[in-house]
FILO-946924 format. One line per 2 residues: number of its first residue (from 1); their letters; for each residue y, x negated, z negated of C-alpha. Coordinates in nm, 4 decimals, decimal comma, always signed. Example, Ala and Ser with C-alpha at 12.3 -4.5 7.8 and 13.67 -1.06 7.14 Angstrom:
REM residues 2
1 = as = -0,4500:-1,2300:-0,7800 | -0,1060:-1,3670:-0,7140
//
This chain:
REM residues 467
1 = mr = +9,2572:-10,4170:-8,3025 | +9,4228:-10,6375:-8,0228
3 = le = +9,4524:-10,9921:-8,1823 | +9,6059:-11,3482:-8,0900
5 = pl = +9,4232:-11,6790:-8,2067 | +9,5456:-11,8642:-8,4580
7 = lt = +9,3519:-12,2437:-8,4417 | +9,2903:-12,4841:-8,7032
9 = ad = +9,3061:-12,8429:-8,6124 | +8,8975:-12,8562:-8,5657
11 = et = +8,9042:-12,5145:-8,3524 | +9,1902:-12,7057:-8,1224
13 = rr = +8,9675:-13,0079:-8,1196 | +8,6517:-12,8090:-8,0014
15 = ae = +8,8762:-12,6170:-7,7158 | +8,9935:-12,9643:-7,6027
17 = ea = +8,6256:-13,1133:-7,6013 | +8,5233:-12,7911:-7,4348
19 = yr = +8,7993:-12,8413:-7,1444 | +8,6074:-12,9501:-6,8159
21 = gs = +8,9295:-13,1822:-6,7081 | +9,0444:-13,5135:-6,8534
23 = ld = +9,2320:-13,5552:-7,1802 | +9,4925:-13,7091:-6,9576
25 = el = +9,5547:-13,4156:-6,7438 | +9,5806:-13,2010:-7,0614
27 = me = +9,8464:-13,4586:-7,2048 | +10,0267:-13,4194:-6,8919
29 = ra = +10,0697:-13,0882:-6,9183 | +10,1537:-13,0411:-7,2777
31 = ga = +10,4399:-13,3245:-7,2144 | +10,5575:-13,1549:-6,9371
33 = av = +10,5761:-12,8350:-7,1455 | +10,7953:-12,9831:-7,3992
35 = ad = +11,0179:-13,1612:-7,1540 | +11,0550:-12,7909:-6,9833
37 = av = +11,1739:-12,6472:-7,3155 | +11,4191:-12,9285:-7,3666
39 = lr = +11,5607:-12,9166:-7,0301 | +11,6088:-12,5301:-7,0432
41 = ry = +11,7589:-12,4961:-7,3889 | +11,9309:-12,8582:-7,4664
43 = pg = +12,1794:-13,0252:-7,2717 | +12,2563:-13,3870:-7,3154
45 = sv = +12,0573:-13,7048:-7,4226 | +11,7275:-13,7124:-7,5825
47 = tv = +11,5343:-13,9331:-7,8687 | +11,1646:-13,8948:-7,8612
49 = vc = +11,0165:-13,9978:-8,1596 | +10,6584:-14,1037:-8,0868
51 = gt = +10,3542:-14,1833:-8,3011 | +10,0295:-14,3391:-8,2169
53 = gn = +9,7534:-14,0627:-8,1597 | +9,7459:-13,7937:-7,8914
55 = ng = +10,0837:-13,6601:-8,0157 | +10,2290:-13,9352:-7,9379
57 = gd = +10,1030:-13,9799:-7,5900 | +10,2436:-13,6055:-7,5254
59 = gr = +10,5977:-13,7314:-7,6075 | +10,5998:-14,0398:-7,3762
61 = vc = +10,4926:-13,7780:-7,0951 | +10,7882:-13,5700:-7,1992
63 = ar = +11,0262:-13,8999:-7,1955 | +10,9127:-13,9528:-6,8621
65 = al = +10,9398:-13,6142:-6,7473 | +11,3027:-13,5941:-6,8759
67 = re = +11,4281:-13,9349:-6,7465 | +11,2776:-13,8019:-6,3909
69 = ag = +11,5153:-13,4938:-6,4345 | +11,8048:-13,7415:-6,4978
71 = rd = +11,8267:-13,7069:-6,8939 | +11,9262:-14,0327:-7,0923
73 = vr = +11,6244:-14,0721:-7,2808 | +11,5575:-14,2951:-7,5972
75 = iv = +11,1646:-14,3390:-7,7180 | +11,1245:-14,4603:-8,0875
77 = eg = +10,7832:-14,5757:-8,1811 | +10,7283:-14,6025:-8,5542
79 = vg = +11,0610:-14,6369:-8,7790 | +11,3574:-14,7001:-8,5752
81 = dl = +11,7037:-14,6055:-8,4975 | +11,7359:-14,2376:-8,3607
83 = gt = +12,0602:-14,3175:-8,1853 | +12,3078:-14,0310:-8,1468
85 = pd = +12,1281:-13,8138:-7,9265 | +12,1911:-13,4483:-7,8475
87 = vv = +11,8542:-13,3466:-7,9339 | +11,5283:-13,4933:-8,0720
89 = vd = +11,1494:-13,4357:-7,9771 | +10,9391:-13,5193:-8,2800
91 = al = +10,5932:-13,6194:-8,1627 | +10,5294:-13,8158:-8,4469
93 = lg = +10,1890:-13,6799:-8,6172 | +10,0533:-13,3824:-8,4564
95 = ig = +9,7740:-13,1741:-8,5563 | +9,5720:-13,4541:-8,7240
97 = lh = +9,7404:-13,4640:-9,0918 | +9,6073:-13,3303:-9,3881
99 = da = +9,7555:-13,5497:-9,6624 | +10,1289:-13,6404:-9,6974
101 = pr = +10,2631:-13,8978:-9,4273 | +10,2415:-14,2208:-9,5200
103 = ed = +10,5441:-14,4369:-9,6296 | +10,6565:-14,5342:-9,3125
105 = aa = +10,6142:-14,2019:-9,1455 | +10,7396:-14,0433:-9,4203
107 = rm = +11,0663:-14,2510:-9,3630 | +11,1021:-14,1392:-9,0090
109 = ie = +11,0864:-13,7670:-9,1167 | +11,3504:-13,8065:-9,3498
111 = ll = +11,5950:-13,9869:-9,0827 | +11,4843:-13,6801:-8,8222
113 = na = +11,6109:-13,4393:-9,1058 | +11,9033:-13,6116:-9,1608
115 = sr = +12,0075:-13,6559:-8,8356 | +12,1504:-13,2818:-8,8120
117 = rp = +12,0357:-13,2790:-8,4488 | +11,8201:-12,9704:-8,3179
119 = iv = +11,4482:-13,0894:-8,3032 | +11,2006:-13,0085:-8,0933
121 = sv = +10,8296:-13,0608:-8,2331 | +10,5448:-13,1204:-8,0206
123 = dv = +10,2495:-12,8932:-8,1487 | +10,3643:-12,8494:-8,4900
125 = ps = +10,6315:-13,0574:-8,7005 | +10,5061:-13,3774:-8,8439
127 = gv = +10,4008:-13,3359:-9,2251 | +10,3036:-12,9836:-9,1789
129 = da = +9,9113:-12,9416:-9,2374 | +9,7920:-12,7456:-8,8825
131 = st = +9,5024:-12,5798:-9,0462 | +9,6908:-12,4232:-9,3468
133 = ge = +10,0460:-12,4507:-9,3355 | +10,0655:-12,6808:-9,6407
135 = vp = +10,3469:-12,9236:-9,6868 | +10,1977:-13,1916:-9,8665
137 = ga = +10,4567:-13,4554:-9,8588 | +10,7656:-13,5262:-9,6207
139 = av = +10,7847:-13,2615:-9,3143 | +11,0011:-13,2228:-9,0315
141 = ra = +11,2304:-12,9162:-9,0014 | +11,2332:-12,7994:-8,6447
143 = te = +11,4585:-12,6162:-8,4744 | +11,1660:-12,4857:-8,2623
145 = tv = +10,8033:-12,6064:-8,1910 | +10,6406:-12,5998:-7,8766
147 = tf = +10,2541:-12,5671:-7,9071 | +9,9782:-12,5820:-7,6675
149 = ga = +9,6782:-12,3031:-7,5768 | +9,7237:-12,1206:-7,8655
151 = ak = +9,9354:-12,0960:-8,2122 | +9,8253:-12,3135:-8,4909
153 = vg = +9,7656:-12,1786:-8,8269 | +10,0188:-12,3838:-8,9982
155 = la = +10,3160:-12,2282:-8,7650 | +10,2212:-11,8945:-8,9164
157 = va = +10,1497:-11,9343:-9,2561 | +10,4391:-12,0526:-9,5217
159 = pg = +10,5344:-12,3199:-9,6094 | +10,4582:-12,4517:-9,2913
161 = rf = +10,6210:-12,1559:-9,0805 | +10,9347:-12,2009:-9,2145
163 = ha = +10,9399:-12,5928:-9,1209 | +10,8476:-12,4543:-8,7367
165 = gs = +11,1760:-12,3231:-8,6145 | +11,0910:-12,0746:-8,3275
167 = vh = +10,7215:-12,0911:-8,1822 | +10,6711:-12,0942:-7,8130
169 = va = +10,3053:-12,1022:-7,7018 | +10,2647:-12,2926:-7,3609
171 = pi = +9,9492:-12,2349:-7,1461 | +9,8135:-12,5758:-7,0311
173 = gl = +9,4594:-12,4605:-6,9511 | +9,2862:-12,4531:-7,2906
175 = rp = +9,0768:-12,1903:-7,3639 | +8,9777:-12,1557:-7,7576
177 = qe = +8,6375:-12,0659:-7,8149 | +8,6414:-11,9708:-8,1365
179 = he = +8,9208:-11,8698:-8,4171 | +8,8763:-11,7872:-8,7350
181 = ha = +9,2504:-11,6355:-8,8231 | +9,4486:-11,4364:-8,5964
183 = lv = +9,8052:-11,3054:-8,5858 | +9,8737:-10,9191:-8,5482
185 = pa = +10,1373:-10,8148:-8,2601 | +10,3236:-10,5124:-8,3045
187 = aa = +10,1084:-10,3555:-8,0146 | +9,8234:-10,3130:-8,2559
189 = lg = +10,0050:-9,9942:-8,3816 | +9,8610:-9,8302:-8,0591
191 = dv = +9,5129:-9,8351:-8,2627 | +9,6436:-9,6270:-8,5513
193 = pr = +9,5021:-9,3002:-8,5002 | +9,7268:-9,0091:-8,3956
195 = kh = +9,7517:-8,6543:-8,4678 | +9,6264:-8,4396:-8,1785
197 = ag = +9,6403:-8,0875:-8,0538 | +9,3730:-7,9751:-8,3050
199 = st = +9,4753:-8,1619:-8,6091 | +9,5500:-7,9999:-8,9085
201 = ky = +9,7589:-8,1183:-9,2619 | +9,4250:-8,2567:-9,3756
203 = sa = +9,2549:-8,3901:-9,0940 | +9,5787:-8,5937:-8,9986
205 = gs = +9,5301:-8,7779:-9,3560 | +9,5886:-8,6804:-9,6887
207 = vl = +9,7151:-8,8957:-9,9689 | +9,7317:-8,8736:-10,3364
209 = vv = +9,9905:-9,1169:-10,5179 | +9,9256:-9,1734:-10,8865
211 = gg = +10,2132:-9,3388:-11,0864 | +10,5645:-9,2544:-11,1923
213 = sr = +10,6215:-9,3385:-11,5455 | +10,9458:-9,1752:-11,6922
215 = gl = +11,2315:-9,3761:-11,5670 | +11,0372:-9,5190:-11,2830
217 = tg = +10,9942:-9,2040:-11,0369 | +11,1610:-9,3907:-10,7494
219 = ap = +10,8647:-9,5839:-10,6884 | +10,5896:-9,2974:-10,6271
221 = ml = +10,8733:-9,1035:-10,4152 | +10,9158:-9,3955:-10,1833
223 = va = +10,5229:-9,4196:-10,1579 | +10,5050:-9,0362:-10,0777
225 = ra = +10,7922:-9,0552:-9,8260 | +10,6556:-9,3750:-9,6600
227 = af = +10,3128:-9,1989:-9,6161 | +10,4530:-8,9059:-9,4515
229 = ra = +10,6451:-9,1127:-9,2297 | +10,3514:-9,3176:-9,1123
231 = da = +10,2136:-8,9755:-9,0258 | +9,9965:-8,8682:-9,2774
233 = gy = +9,9481:-8,4793:-9,2732 | +9,9730:-8,4158:-9,6792
235 = va = +10,0771:-8,6070:-9,9578 | +10,0439:-8,5312:-10,3355
237 = va = +10,2203:-8,6994:-10,6400 | +10,0019:-8,6931:-10,9584
239 = ap = +10,2738:-8,8279:-11,2388 | +10,3702:-8,7449:-11,6123
241 = es = +10,4787:-8,3859:-11,6712 | +10,7557:-8,4650:-11,8142
243 = tl = +10,9040:-8,6340:-11,4818 | +10,8182:-8,3243:-11,2512
245 = pv = +11,1967:-8,2000:-11,2219 | +11,3078:-8,5370:-11,0889
247 = le = +11,0185:-8,5428:-10,8235 | +11,0792:-8,1342:-10,7384
249 = tg = +11,4367:-8,2236:-10,6482 | +11,3680:-8,5657:-10,4819
251 = ll = +11,0477:-8,4700:-10,2816 | +11,0453:-8,1667:-10,0543
253 = ea = +10,7025:-8,2090:-9,8699 | +10,4863:-8,3391:-10,1391
255 = vk = +10,2816:-8,1350:-10,3736 | +10,3323:-8,2659:-10,7437
257 = rp = +10,0547:-8,2644:-10,9884 | +10,1855:-8,3115:-11,3268
259 = la = +9,9496:-8,4936:-11,5877 | +9,9491:-8,5782:-11,9494
261 = ed = +10,1393:-8,8786:-12,0763 | +10,2178:-9,0314:-12,4028
263 = ss = +10,5412:-9,0101:-12,5846 | +10,7058:-9,3029:-12,3490
265 = gr = +10,6318:-9,0944:-12,0406 | +10,3427:-9,2977:-11,9401
267 = ll = +9,9946:-9,1484:-11,7962 | +9,7117:-9,1818:-12,0217
269 = pr = +9,3351:-9,2513:-12,0063 | +9,3012:-8,8763:-12,0608
271 = sl = +9,5139:-8,8060:-11,7293 | +9,2111:-8,8962:-11,5591
273 = dg = +9,0511:-8,5461:-11,5118 | +9,3954:-8,4260:-11,3902
275 = il = +9,3908:-8,7310:-11,1125 | +9,0046:-8,6695:-10,9827
277 = aa = +9,1006:-8,2780:-10,9571 | +9,3845:-8,3625:-10,7525
279 = ae = +9,1883:-8,6250:-10,5349 | +8,9330:-8,3883:-10,4361
281 = ra = +9,1330:-8,3064:-10,1397 | +9,2724:-8,6698:-10,0880
283 = da = +9,1233:-8,9012:-9,8081 | +9,2934:-9,2075:-9,9810
285 = va = +9,4611:-9,2686:-10,3178 | +9,7397:-9,5186:-10,3863
287 = ig = +9,7712:-9,6390:-10,7779 | +10,0553:-9,8099:-10,9427
289 = pg = +10,4060:-9,7397:-10,8222 | +10,5897:-9,6792:-11,1103
291 = lg = +10,3042:-9,6339:-11,3259 | +10,4326:-9,8430:-11,6178
293 = rs = +10,2831:-10,0958:-11,8522 | +10,0869:-10,0314:-12,1225
295 = dg = +9,7144:-10,0662:-12,2742 | +9,6746:-9,6996:-12,1554
297 = tv = +9,7469:-9,7425:-11,7944 | +9,5248:-10,0638:-11,7831
299 = el = +9,2692:-9,8389:-11,9125 | +9,3288:-9,5563:-11,6859
301 = vr = +9,3203:-9,8096:-11,3629 | +9,0014:-9,9266:-11,4847
303 = ll = +8,8638:-9,5638:-11,5022 | +9,0212:-9,4664:-11,1599
305 = le = +8,8276:-9,7804:-10,9921 | +8,4807:-9,6832:-11,1521
307 = rl = +8,5145:-9,2926:-11,0424 | +8,6849:-9,2734:-10,7639
309 = dl = +8,5017:-9,2834:-10,4249 | +8,7889:-9,2906:-10,2094
311 = pv = +8,9693:-9,5366:-10,0095 | +9,2258:-9,6749:-10,2518
313 = vl = +9,5500:-9,9242:-10,2461 | +9,6355:-10,0758:-10,5438
315 = da = +9,9730:-10,2114:-10,6227 | +10,2696:-10,2980:-10,8748
317 = da = +10,1487:-10,2106:-11,2136 | +9,8067:-10,1249:-11,1354
319 = ll = +9,7490:-10,4948:-11,0733 | +9,8607:-10,6073:-11,4385
321 = al = +9,5744:-10,7442:-11,6065 | +9,3254:-10,6280:-11,3323
323 = ep = +8,9852:-10,7662:-11,3939 | +8,6843:-10,7857:-11,1252
325 = fa = +8,5295:-10,4606:-11,0370 | +8,2948:-10,2935:-10,8463
327 = ra = +8,3402:-10,0560:-10,5966 | +8,1409:-9,9184:-10,2700
329 = ap = +8,4944:-9,7563:-10,1529 | +8,7195:-9,9394:-9,9676
331 = tv = +8,9758:-10,1424:-10,1916 | +9,3289:-10,3171:-10,1186
333 = lt = +9,5023:-10,5072:-10,3269 | +9,9000:-10,5624:-10,2418
335 = ph = +10,0433:-10,8430:-10,4623 | +10,3274:-11,0752:-10,4120
337 = sg = +10,2894:-11,4164:-10,5350 | +10,3998:-11,3673:-10,8787
339 = el = +10,1423:-11,0893:-10,9450 | +9,8911:-11,2567:-10,7519
341 = gr = +9,9606:-11,5943:-10,9407 | +9,8762:-11,3720:-11,2771
343 = ll = +9,5676:-11,2447:-11,1225 | +9,4691:-11,6077:-11,0390
345 = gv = +9,6113:-11,7872:-11,3359 | +9,8242:-11,9870:-11,0946
347 = ep = +10,2102:-12,0694:-11,1158 | +10,3718:-11,8784:-10,8240
349 = re = +10,5118:-12,2105:-10,7355 | +10,1545:-12,3463:-10,6851
351 = ld = +10,0400:-12,0458:-10,5133 | +10,3316:-12,0457:-10,2521
353 = ah = +10,2302:-12,3944:-10,1476 | +9,8841:-12,3003:-10,0902
355 = rl = +9,9123:-11,9118:-9,9691 | +9,6075:-11,9283:-9,7270
357 = da = +9,3509:-12,1022:-10,0265 | +9,5097:-11,8286:-10,2750
359 = vr = +9,4789:-11,5296:-10,0590 | +9,1151:-11,6079:-9,9583
361 = ra = +9,0136:-11,6880:-10,3171 | +9,1581:-11,3313:-10,4410
363 = as = +8,9805:-11,1665:-10,1807 | +8,6315:-11,3323:-10,2911
365 = rf = +8,7303:-11,2670:-10,6559 | +8,7678:-10,9075:-10,6458
367 = gs = +8,5539:-10,8256:-10,3657 | +8,8254:-10,6385:-10,1677
369 = tv = +9,1006:-10,6803:-9,9146 | +9,4003:-10,8374:-10,0190
371 = ll = +9,7191:-10,8739:-9,8790 | +9,9492:-11,1047:-10,0045
373 = kg = +10,3242:-11,0298:-9,9363 | +10,5780:-11,2412:-9,7747
375 = ad = +10,7414:-11,3409:-9,4599 | +10,3961:-11,4443:-9,3759
377 = tl = +10,2382:-11,1632:-9,4955 | +9,8396:-11,2565:-9,5082
379 = va = +9,5707:-11,0157:-9,5650 | +9,2109:-11,1373:-9,6289
381 = tp = +8,8529:-11,0164:-9,7085 | +8,5659:-11,1614:-9,8667
383 = re = +8,3868:-11,4219:-9,6060 | +8,6049:-11,3491:-9,3125
385 = gv = +8,9011:-11,4894:-9,1400 | +9,2769:-11,4191:-9,2573
387 = lv = +9,4941:-11,2075:-9,0587 | +9,9031:-11,2994:-9,0309
389 = cd = +10,1420:-11,0631:-8,9872 | +10,4784:-11,2139:-8,9395
391 = yg = +10,7049:-10,9039:-8,8438 | +11,0120:-10,8561:-9,0762
393 = tp = +11,3437:-10,9883:-9,1956 | +11,5204:-11,0965:-9,5111
395 = al = +11,6323:-10,7230:-9,5348 | +11,2720:-10,6697:-9,6799
397 = at = +11,4037:-10,8591:-10,0048 | +11,5264:-10,5585:-10,1657
399 = ag = +11,3699:-10,3205:-10,4622 | +11,1096:-10,0735:-10,2973
401 = tg = +11,0411:-10,2099:-10,0109 | +10,6600:-10,2784:-10,1333
403 = dv = +10,6373:-9,9376:-10,2354 | +10,7062:-9,8133:-9,8428
405 = lt = +10,4624:-10,0599:-9,7462 | +10,2058:-9,9117:-9,9740
407 = gv = +10,2559:-9,5609:-9,8814 | +10,2138:-9,6914:-9,4824
409 = ia = +9,8756:-9,8641:-9,5742 | +9,7380:-9,5518:-9,7486
411 = af = +9,8248:-9,3262:-9,4937 | +9,6619:-9,5417:-9,2606
413 = la = +9,3344:-9,5593:-9,4923 | +9,3563:-9,1691:-9,4927
415 = kg = +9,3303:-9,1847:-9,1275 | +9,0032:-9,3461:-9,1728
417 = me = +9,1166:-9,6946:-9,0655 | +8,9024:-10,0013:-9,1912
419 = pk = +9,0850:-10,1322:-9,5006 | +9,1546:-10,4785:-9,3587
421 = la = +9,2993:-10,3429:-9,0536 | +9,4812:-10,0654:-9,2281
423 = aa = +9,6278:-10,3349:-9,4216 | +9,7507:-10,5378:-9,1393
425 = ag = +9,8671:-10,2737:-8,9479 | +10,0603:-10,1200:-9,2291
427 = av = +10,2300:-10,4737:-9,2895 | +10,2965:-10,4818:-8,9116
429 = ah = +10,4667:-10,1140:-8,9045 | +10,6448:-10,2325:-9,2207
431 = gv = +10,7960:-10,5215:-9,0499 | +10,8730:-10,4100:-8,7448
433 = aa = +11,0554:-10,1220:-8,8987 | +11,2611:-10,3767:-9,0908
435 = el = +11,3524:-10,5651:-8,7543 | +11,5046:-10,2043:-8,6054
437 = le = +11,7323:-10,1938:-8,8797 | +12,0697:-10,1883:-8,8037
439 = pq = +12,3040:-10,3393:-8,9575 | +12,0602:-10,5564:-9,1697
441 = rg = +12,2698:-10,6416:-9,4493 | +12,2890:-10,3858:-9,7112
443 = av = +11,9885:-10,2158:-9,6327 | +11,7967:-10,0381:-9,8925
445 = as = +11,4225:-9,9518:-9,9063 | +11,4611:-9,5995:-9,8033
447 = dl = +11,6244:-9,7481:-9,4786 | +11,2997:-9,8042:-9,3672
449 = lp = +11,1448:-9,4606:-9,3727 | +11,3270:-9,3152:-9,0367
451 = al = +11,2764:-9,6754:-8,8895 | +10,8890:-9,6204:-8,9401
453 = rl = +10,8876:-9,3640:-8,7059 | +11,0211:-9,5896:-8,4388
455 = al = +10,7949:-9,8589:-8,4914 | +10,4627:-9,6342:-8,4454
457 = ag = +10,6240:-9,4797:-8,1403 | +10,6181:-9,8367:-7,9778
459 = hg = +10,9954:-9,9548:-8,0651 | +10,9928:-10,3360:-8,1304
461 = wq = +10,6698:-10,4184:-8,0082 | +10,7860:-10,6147:-7,7148
463 = ra = +10,8525:-10,9223:-7,9373 | +10,5601:-11,1368:-7,9432
465 = pl = +10,4410:-11,2854:-8,3119 | +10,5997:-11,6200:-8,4381
467 = q = +10,9070:-11,5603:-8,1823
//
């Protein structure tokens, strides 16, 4: 799969050390790139706020280039008066920060944010940890960030990504030698296996969906429809017998497998044999959408993980009270921050402040691929770097969109994709489909279904990640 590097601070430094020219050459190019961004997009006077390190050096080069272009430029070093500029350049801290900014730097950051002027940050917004996206104290809220050589992890991972504004990568001659983490571009969807002349409905990918308690049938229906729209050839839904009339009415193409249920219309551990029988023709299983919450459903999920030898994606109620398990077959967990917080014993607010660390801990704890949903959807596996999928819009903040994502991932698993790549490609397809919705306001989850076809056909691939 085609990926784009995301660098940590250490990886950036190693790329700088490997550069055959001088540090001054890199600084000249970096400062010129920031000046060019300002000249092209922001008319009027400029205040450049410079720190003492290399980031400040980039800022001084930028200021000189702006003056040579005829701009009125003020340089502020340390804490000082910004004046009344039309735009501010933030060259205060750069990629070296790991802890909260010191008092004087924090005060300057507060002045920048209070200026109500457009802010162009150099490499990363001051106060953002370039290696993790964490924001340990005051941090600049940039209008845009001009970064060098490759994007930094902290520009892609929340909360840092929400401080970066639009991100532009300036090629200054750095060639990263290594990178642990990566962005997944929309063009990666070209690697999703396609149907061909010899395909049958089974060879194109067969998905089984397990869930759908009484009153919660919408979730498995969305999963099934999404799996079809993600080009699966065959989809079956295994659900409580009492939900069959609803499923028959709402799902024309999917096969239905009625199962034993309790008095509340939820599946039971004794539903296992029926699910295993239905799974004989499946290539991947989606477990959890609309499953409901009871001791019986928790036990059923445990049994399914133990007995199924197929790729599985777990979502929603299947994540309730989930304990570490051992499976040889691929497993993908798809929690949002609240669900992952419960699994790790961490408050959602704390988890959201340390998303990169949280998703990596979860992947290690469960020995599986973990997809942490969000504007910066993160995909982690044990002992590997994290993939970041940054497509999507606020239109995804509505009920049912997670079910659509589950269906897409299940379809990609059924087509034989490796779990990490299936999860990442699923998140990108889901996000690109959201970007194709028009209008955005008032969109519902089922609106994504026809847009998935467009996303997989190549629509929306022209936008680069982070822009």
